[in-house]
C-alpha atoms as an extended CHARMM CRD file, in Angstrom:
* protein
*
       169  EXT
         1         1  MET       CA            -89.5040000000      100.9350000000       28.7780000000  PROA      1               0.0000000000
         2         2  ASN       CA            -91.8760000000      102.1710000000       31.3680000000  PROA      2               0.0000000000
         3         3  CYS       CA            -93.0270000000       99.7720000000       34.0500000000  PROA      3               0.0000000000
         4         4  LEU       CA            -95.4410000000      102.3810000000       35.5410000000  PROA      4               0.0000000000
         5         5  SER       CA            -97.9760000000      104.8180000000       34.1100000000  PROA      5               0.0000000000
         6         6  ASN       CA            -97.1050000000      108.3680000000       34.7440000000  PROA      6               0.0000000000
         7         7  GLU       CA            -99.6620000000      108.4660000000       37.3530000000  PROA      7               0.0000000000
         8         8  GLU       CA            -98.3770000000      105.6290000000       39.2120000000  PROA      8               0.0000000000
         9         9  LYS       CA            -94.8740000000      106.9150000000       38.7330000000  PROA      9               0.0000000000
        10        10  TYR       CA            -95.7920000000      110.1670000000       40.2400000000  PROA      10              0.0000000000
        11        11  HSD       CA            -97.9200000000      108.5500000000       42.9800000000  PROA      11              0.0000000000
        12        12  HSD       CA            -94.7950000000      106.4090000000       44.1620000000  PROA      12              0.0000000000
        13        13  PHE       CA            -92.0570000000      108.8650000000       43.1330000000  PROA      13              0.0000000000
        14        14  PRO       CA            -93.5020000000      112.3300000000       43.9990000000  PROA      14              0.0000000000
        15        15  PHE       CA            -90.0500000000      113.8700000000       44.0650000000  PROA      15              0.0000000000
        16        16  GLU       CA            -89.6990000000      113.0120000000       40.2880000000  PROA      16              0.0000000000
        17        17  LYS       CA            -93.1990000000      114.5770000000       39.8310000000  PROA      17              0.0000000000
        18        18  MET       CA            -92.0850000000      117.9830000000       41.4500000000  PROA      18              0.0000000000
        19        19  PHE       CA            -88.7280000000      117.8390000000       39.6100000000  PROA      19              0.0000000000
        20        20  ASP       CA            -90.4990000000      117.2980000000       36.2590000000  PROA      20              0.0000000000
        21        21  GLU       CA            -93.0890000000      119.9400000000       36.9100000000  PROA      21              0.0000000000
        22        22  ALA       CA            -90.2310000000      122.7160000000       37.6320000000  PROA      22              0.0000000000
        23        23  GLY       CA            -88.6310000000      121.7550000000       34.3650000000  PROA      23              0.0000000000
        24        24  THR       CA            -84.8890000000      122.9360000000       35.4010000000  PROA      24              0.0000000000
        25        25  VAL       CA            -82.9350000000      122.0500000000       38.4530000000  PROA      25              0.0000000000
        26        26  GLU       CA            -82.5080000000      125.7570000000       39.2690000000  PROA      26              0.0000000000
        27        27  LYS       CA            -86.4410000000      126.2700000000       39.1390000000  PROA      27              0.0000000000
        28        28  PHE       CA            -86.9930000000      123.1250000000       41.1350000000  PROA      28              0.0000000000
        29        29  TYR       CA            -84.9010000000      124.5810000000       44.0050000000  PROA      29              0.0000000000
        30        30  LYS       CA            -86.3800000000      127.9220000000       43.8300000000  PROA      30              0.0000000000
        31        31  ILE       CA            -89.5830000000      126.5980000000       44.2060000000  PROA      31              0.0000000000
        32        32  THR       CA            -89.3900000000      123.5160000000       46.4450000000  PROA      32              0.0000000000
        33        33  SER       CA            -88.6200000000      123.4770000000       50.1120000000  PROA      33              0.0000000000
        34        34  GLY       CA            -86.0780000000      121.1560000000       51.8020000000  PROA      34              0.0000000000
        35        35  GLU       CA            -89.0480000000      119.8860000000       53.8950000000  PROA      35              0.0000000000
        36        36  ASN       CA            -91.2260000000      119.0030000000       50.8550000000  PROA      36              0.0000000000
        37        37  MET       CA            -88.0950000000      117.3160000000       49.1730000000  PROA      37              0.0000000000
        38        38  LEU       CA            -87.3930000000      115.2410000000       52.1490000000  PROA      38              0.0000000000
        39        39  LYS       CA            -91.1300000000      114.0610000000       52.6320000000  PROA      39              0.0000000000
        40        40  ALA       CA            -91.1640000000      113.0380000000       48.8600000000  PROA      40              0.0000000000
        41        41  ASP       CA            -87.8920000000      111.0660000000       49.0740000000  PROA      41              0.0000000000
        42        42  LEU       CA            -89.1590000000      109.5710000000       52.1130000000  PROA      42              0.0000000000
        43        43  LYS       CA            -92.3000000000      108.2650000000       50.3860000000  PROA      43              0.0000000000
        44        44  GLU       CA            -89.9920000000      107.2060000000       47.6460000000  PROA      44              0.0000000000
        45        45  ALA       CA            -87.8250000000      105.2340000000       49.9470000000  PROA      45              0.0000000000
        46        46  GLU       CA            -90.8960000000      103.3470000000       51.5450000000  PROA      46              0.0000000000
        47        47  TYR       CA            -91.9140000000      102.2620000000       48.2570000000  PROA      47              0.0000000000
        48        48  ILE       CA            -88.5970000000      100.8700000000       47.1100000000  PROA      48              0.0000000000
        49        49  MET       CA            -87.2940000000       99.7090000000       50.3390000000  PROA      49              0.0000000000
        50        50  PRO       CA            -88.7780000000       96.0950000000       49.8580000000  PROA      50              0.0000000000
        51        51  GLY       CA            -86.7940000000       95.5420000000       46.7510000000  PROA      51              0.0000000000
        52        52  ILE       CA            -83.5740000000       96.7810000000       48.3200000000  PROA      52              0.0000000000
        53        53  LYS       CA            -83.9040000000       94.7210000000       51.3800000000  PROA      53              0.0000000000
        54        54  ALA       CA            -84.7110000000       91.5240000000       49.1060000000  PROA      54              0.0000000000
        55        55  LEU       CA            -81.4130000000       92.4110000000       47.2060000000  PROA      55              0.0000000000
        56        56  ILE       CA            -79.4260000000       92.9510000000       50.3210000000  PROA      56              0.0000000000
        57        57  HSD       CA            -80.7560000000       89.6480000000       51.7710000000  PROA      57              0.0000000000
        58        58  GLN       CA            -80.0130000000       87.6690000000       48.6610000000  PROA      58              0.0000000000
        59        59  SER       CA            -76.6610000000       89.2880000000       48.6540000000  PROA      59              0.0000000000
        60        60  LEU       CA            -75.9460000000       88.1590000000       52.2470000000  PROA      60              0.0000000000
        61        61  LYS       CA            -77.0350000000       84.5460000000       51.3450000000  PROA      61              0.0000000000
        62        62  ASP       CA            -74.7230000000       84.5050000000       48.3590000000  PROA      62              0.0000000000
        63        63  GLU       CA            -71.9950000000       86.0780000000       50.2490000000  PROA      63              0.0000000000
        64        64  VAL       CA            -71.5650000000       89.2350000000       47.8960000000  PROA      64              0.0000000000
        65        65  ASN       CA            -70.3550000000       92.4910000000       48.9560000000  PROA      65              0.0000000000
        66        66  LEU       CA            -72.2430000000       95.4070000000       47.9050000000  PROA      66              0.0000000000
        67        67  ILE       CA            -71.9440000000       99.2810000000       48.4740000000  PROA      67              0.0000000000
        68        68  PHE       CA            -75.2990000000      101.2290000000       48.4830000000  PROA      68              0.0000000000
        69        69  GLU       CA            -75.4120000000      104.9470000000       48.4480000000  PROA      69              0.0000000000
        70        70  GLY       CA            -78.3370000000      107.1820000000       48.2200000000  PROA      70              0.0000000000
        71        71  ILE       CA            -81.0700000000      109.3110000000       49.9120000000  PROA      71              0.0000000000
        72        72  HSD       CA            -83.4720000000      106.1690000000       49.9020000000  PROA      72              0.0000000000
        73        73  LEU       CA            -81.6040000000      104.2310000000       52.3390000000  PROA      73              0.0000000000
        74        74  VAL       CA            -83.3790000000      105.6990000000       55.4340000000  PROA      74              0.0000000000
        75        75  PRO       CA            -81.9390000000      104.7730000000       58.8240000000  PROA      75              0.0000000000
        76        76  ASN       CA            -85.2730000000      103.5760000000       60.3400000000  PROA      76              0.0000000000
        77        77  PHE       CA            -85.3270000000      100.9700000000       57.2650000000  PROA      77              0.0000000000
        78        78  LEU       CA            -82.0130000000       99.7040000000       57.5270000000  PROA      78              0.0000000000
        79        79  LYS       CA            -82.1100000000       99.0550000000       61.3460000000  PROA      79              0.0000000000
        80        80  GLU       CA            -83.2160000000       95.5020000000       60.7860000000  PROA      80              0.0000000000
        81        81  LEU       CA            -80.1950000000       94.8510000000       58.5480000000  PROA      81              0.0000000000
        82        82  SER       CA            -77.6730000000       96.1900000000       60.9140000000  PROA      82              0.0000000000
        83        83  ALA       CA            -78.5320000000       93.3340000000       63.3010000000  PROA      83              0.0000000000
        84        84  ASN       CA            -76.9690000000       90.9030000000       60.7510000000  PROA      84              0.0000000000
        85        85  SER       CA            -73.1220000000       90.2630000000       61.6310000000  PROA      85              0.0000000000
        86        86  ASN       CA            -72.4210000000       90.4140000000       57.8490000000  PROA      86              0.0000000000
        87        87  THR       CA            -73.7870000000       93.8360000000       57.2390000000  PROA      87              0.0000000000
        88        88  ARG       CA            -71.8670000000       96.9390000000       57.7970000000  PROA      88              0.0000000000
        89        89  ILE       CA            -73.7350000000      100.3990000000       57.7700000000  PROA      89              0.0000000000
        90        90  VAL       CA            -72.2430000000      103.5880000000       57.8360000000  PROA      90              0.0000000000
        91        91  MET       CA            -74.2170000000      106.8950000000       57.3280000000  PROA      91              0.0000000000
        92        92  LEU       CA            -72.2260000000      109.9690000000       55.7120000000  PROA      92              0.0000000000
        93        93  THR       CA            -73.6370000000      113.4630000000       56.1710000000  PROA      93              0.0000000000
        94        94  LYS       CA            -73.3130000000      117.1030000000       56.0350000000  PROA      94              0.0000000000
        95        95  SER       CA            -75.4710000000      119.4590000000       57.9500000000  PROA      95              0.0000000000
        96        96  ASN       CA            -73.5300000000      122.8180000000       57.9130000000  PROA      96              0.0000000000
        97        97  GLU       CA            -75.5170000000      125.1890000000       55.4050000000  PROA      97              0.0000000000
        98        98  GLN       CA            -72.3570000000      127.3260000000       54.8830000000  PROA      98              0.0000000000
        99        99  LYS       CA            -69.9830000000      124.4230000000       54.1900000000  PROA      99              0.0000000000
       100       100  ILE       CA            -72.1790000000      122.8180000000       51.9530000000  PROA      100             0.0000000000
       101       101  ALA       CA            -72.7320000000      126.1240000000       50.0200000000  PROA      101             0.0000000000
       102       102  GLN       CA            -68.8470000000      126.4420000000       49.7980000000  PROA      102             0.0000000000
       103       103  GLY       CA            -68.5590000000      122.8180000000       48.6340000000  PROA      103             0.0000000000
       104       104  LEU       CA            -71.2420000000      123.4530000000       45.8220000000  PROA      104             0.0000000000
       105       105  GLU       CA            -69.3710000000      126.5720000000       44.8780000000  PROA      105             0.0000000000
       106       106  ARG       CA            -66.1930000000      124.6750000000       44.5190000000  PROA      106             0.0000000000
       107       107  ASN       CA            -67.8040000000      121.9770000000       42.4950000000  PROA      107             0.0000000000
       108       108  ARG       CA            -69.0690000000      124.0330000000       39.7330000000  PROA      108             0.0000000000
       109       109  GLY       CA            -67.6010000000      122.6130000000       36.3460000000  PROA      109             0.0000000000
       110       110  ASN       CA            -66.7860000000      119.2510000000       37.8150000000  PROA      110             0.0000000000
       111       111  ASN       CA            -70.1180000000      117.7400000000       36.5520000000  PROA      111             0.0000000000
       112       112  ASP       CA            -72.1110000000      118.2920000000       39.6770000000  PROA      112             0.0000000000
       113       113  TRP       CA            -75.5320000000      118.0240000000       38.6810000000  PROA      113             0.0000000000
       114       114  ILE       CA            -76.6230000000      120.8700000000       41.3420000000  PROA      114             0.0000000000
       115       115  ALA       CA            -73.6940000000      123.1580000000       41.2000000000  PROA      115             0.0000000000
       116       116  ASP       CA            -73.3170000000      123.4100000000       37.3090000000  PROA      116             0.0000000000
       117       117  ASN       CA            -77.0420000000      124.1570000000       37.0030000000  PROA      117             0.0000000000
       118       118  ILE       CA            -77.6030000000      126.9630000000       39.6950000000  PROA      118             0.0000000000
       119       119  ASN       CA            -76.8030000000      130.2990000000       38.2700000000  PROA      119             0.0000000000
       120       120  ASP       CA            -77.5780000000      132.6280000000       41.4800000000  PROA      120             0.0000000000
       121       121  LYS       CA            -76.3560000000      132.6760000000       44.7630000000  PROA      121             0.0000000000
       122       122  GLU       CA            -79.6750000000      132.8500000000       46.3880000000  PROA      122             0.0000000000
       123       123  THR       CA            -80.8490000000      129.5510000000       44.9540000000  PROA      123             0.0000000000
       124       124  LEU       CA            -77.3420000000      128.0700000000       45.8550000000  PROA      124             0.0000000000
       125       125  THR       CA            -78.0600000000      129.1640000000       49.4480000000  PROA      125             0.0000000000
       126       126  LYS       CA            -81.4420000000      127.4480000000       49.2790000000  PROA      126             0.0000000000
       127       127  VAL       CA            -79.8290000000      124.3110000000       47.9120000000  PROA      127             0.0000000000
       128       128  ALA       CA            -77.3510000000      124.4220000000       50.7210000000  PROA      128             0.0000000000
       129       129  ASN       CA            -80.0020000000      124.8900000000       53.3470000000  PROA      129             0.0000000000
       130       130  SER       CA            -82.1500000000      121.8340000000       51.8910000000  PROA      130             0.0000000000
       131       131  LEU       CA            -79.0310000000      119.5620000000       51.8490000000  PROA      131             0.0000000000
       132       132  ALA       CA            -78.2870000000      120.6110000000       55.4110000000  PROA      132             0.0000000000
       133       133  GLU       CA            -81.8980000000      119.7260000000       56.3840000000  PROA      133             0.0000000000
       134       134  TYR       CA            -81.3580000000      116.2540000000       54.8700000000  PROA      134             0.0000000000
       135       135  GLY       CA            -78.0460000000      115.9710000000       56.6830000000  PROA      135             0.0000000000
       136       136  GLU       CA            -79.6550000000      116.8270000000       59.8580000000  PROA      136             0.0000000000
       137       137  TYR       CA            -82.4720000000      114.3450000000       59.4000000000  PROA      137             0.0000000000
       138       138  PHE       CA            -80.0230000000      111.4040000000       58.7350000000  PROA      138             0.0000000000
       139       139  ARG       CA            -77.8730000000      112.3720000000       61.7430000000  PROA      139             0.0000000000
       140       140  LYS       CA            -80.8580000000      112.3240000000       64.0890000000  PROA      140             0.0000000000
       141       141  GLU       CA            -82.3850000000      109.2270000000       62.5720000000  PROA      141             0.0000000000
       142       142  ALA       CA            -78.8830000000      107.2400000000       62.4840000000  PROA      142             0.0000000000
       143       143  GLY       CA            -78.6600000000      108.2100000000       66.3460000000  PROA      143             0.0000000000
       144       144  LYS       CA            -82.1300000000      106.8170000000       67.0300000000  PROA      144             0.0000000000
       145       145  ASN       CA            -81.4830000000      103.7530000000       65.1640000000  PROA      145             0.0000000000
       146       146  LYS       CA            -77.9970000000      102.9750000000       66.6400000000  PROA      146             0.0000000000
       147       147  LEU       CA            -76.2300000000      103.3010000000       63.1930000000  PROA      147             0.0000000000
       148       148  ILE       CA            -72.6570000000      104.7230000000       62.7120000000  PROA      148             0.0000000000
       149       149  HSD       CA            -72.8590000000      108.2350000000       61.5290000000  PROA      149             0.0000000000
       150       150  ILE       CA            -69.8600000000      110.2820000000       60.1870000000  PROA      150             0.0000000000
       151       151  ASN       CA            -70.0900000000      113.9890000000       59.5600000000  PROA      151             0.0000000000
       152       152  THR       CA            -67.7040000000      114.6480000000       56.5360000000  PROA      152             0.0000000000
       153       153  GLU       CA            -67.6170000000      118.3260000000       56.4810000000  PROA      153             0.0000000000
       154       154  GLU       CA            -64.2660000000      118.4390000000       58.0580000000  PROA      154             0.0000000000
       155       155  ASN       CA            -61.1440000000      116.3670000000       56.8070000000  PROA      155             0.0000000000
       156       156  PHE       CA            -63.3590000000      114.7040000000       54.0830000000  PROA      156             0.0000000000
       157       157  SER       CA            -60.5000000000      112.2370000000       52.7170000000  PROA      157             0.0000000000
       158       158  GLU       CA            -59.8090000000      110.9300000000       56.3680000000  PROA      158             0.0000000000
       159       159  LYS       CA            -63.5430000000      110.5770000000       57.0070000000  PROA      159             0.0000000000
       160       160  ILE       CA            -63.8710000000      108.5290000000       54.1320000000  PROA      160             0.0000000000
       161       161  GLU       CA            -60.9950000000      106.5310000000       54.8860000000  PROA      161             0.0000000000
       162       162  HSD       CA            -62.2650000000      106.0080000000       58.4890000000  PROA      162             0.0000000000
       163       163  ALA       CA            -65.6810000000      104.8370000000       56.9970000000  PROA      163             0.0000000000
       164       164  MET       CA            -64.0140000000      102.3150000000       54.5400000000  PROA      164             0.0000000000
       165       165  ASN       CA            -62.0860000000      100.7650000000       57.4140000000  PROA      165             0.0000000000
       166       166  MET       CA            -65.4610000000      100.6910000000       59.4830000000  PROA      166             0.0000000000
       167       167  LEU       CA            -67.0040000000       98.8360000000       56.2990000000  PROA      167             0.0000000000
       168       168  LEU       CA            -63.8790000000       96.5360000000       56.0220000000  PROA      168             0.0000000000
       169       169  SER       CA            -63.5770000000       95.2890000000       59.5100000000  PROA      169             0.0000000000
């Protein structure tokens, strides 16, 4: 069941429009810049953030623990939530293009929706560059908004354990 017409959907979710128009994961990354992807995701984040905030506020009221993950959890939207003593926010990022590309290569065949659908090295490099742009954006915005940021490029398991400890403290 669609709640929005295609016109409304594509207006509020421009990333989805770009993706649908490309037709395949590989073509999408060949023709779409990291900057345009980020702009589209930020527009989507602005649209869905009232619902996310309402869910978080209700969960705090009901004393229910939640873990959210995703590109739409933009630091400047989350800043006000970090003031609540029952809220923990940790931003996890990667921003080294070479390390991201190596990780994508290692993930081939492991149900990675990007790595398993990119067939040439040039496009994989472009993907890594786009993901690095995202990582750098989130690193900077986390700093501006005084949110905890952890770069997970090195010692991934240790960094995840550290993040979990921060969330549980």
